[in-house]
N, C-alpha and C positions, 0 to 999 in steps of 0.2 A: 504494499500499499504506499502510495506517495502522499505526502502531506505538505501543506504550506504553513503550518503552525508557526515555525520559527520566524518566517518572513513577516507574517501578519502580526504576530506577538511583538516583534521588535518595532514594527511601524507604529503600533499602538503604545509603545513605551512600557510594556509590561514585562517584568522579569519571569524567568521560569518559576521561581519560588512563589511569586504572587499568583500566577496562573494556577499553579498547583493547589494553593490554599483555596482559591475560589471554586475549584472543581473537586476539592477533597481527595487529592492524590498526592504522592510524594513528588518532589522536584525531579528525582531520578526517573519517575514515570514520564514526565513531560520531556525530559532529555531523550529517553528511549523512543518516545513517539516521534520526536523531531528527527531522530537519526534512523528511523525505519526499522528499529529493533523490536517494536511492540505494536500490535494492532489493538485499538481501543474497542471497548464494548460500544454498542449503539448509544447507550445512555451517556457514557463518557464523551463520545464524539459530539453528541447533541449539546452537552454542557459546555464543552470547549467552544463550539460554534457560537453559542449564545454569549458567552463571556467576551469573545473576541469581536462580537458585533457583526458576524456574517449572517446573511439571510438564509443560507442553505448549507447543509453539511458538505455538499459537493464543492463548495467554495474552499474548503480546507482539505478534504480527503478525496483521493481518486484511486481507482484500481486500474491495473493493466492486466493483460492476459495471463501473466505469470502468477498473479495473486489469486486467480480463479482455479488454478490447477491443484 
């Protein structure tokens, strides 16, 4: 799964720690998401989307064919 979390988070001036607190996960989880080492639950993806002010989950997360195998 590809993600734009880091880019949008930095544009919004939010640290990994602050985002983590707002969505109730560890800073390490946010780091893993940003680096493609962890795929979020639908609930977590939704929370992150709302905190970062994006209208759609697809604005932050995208799949490629490899993710669907």
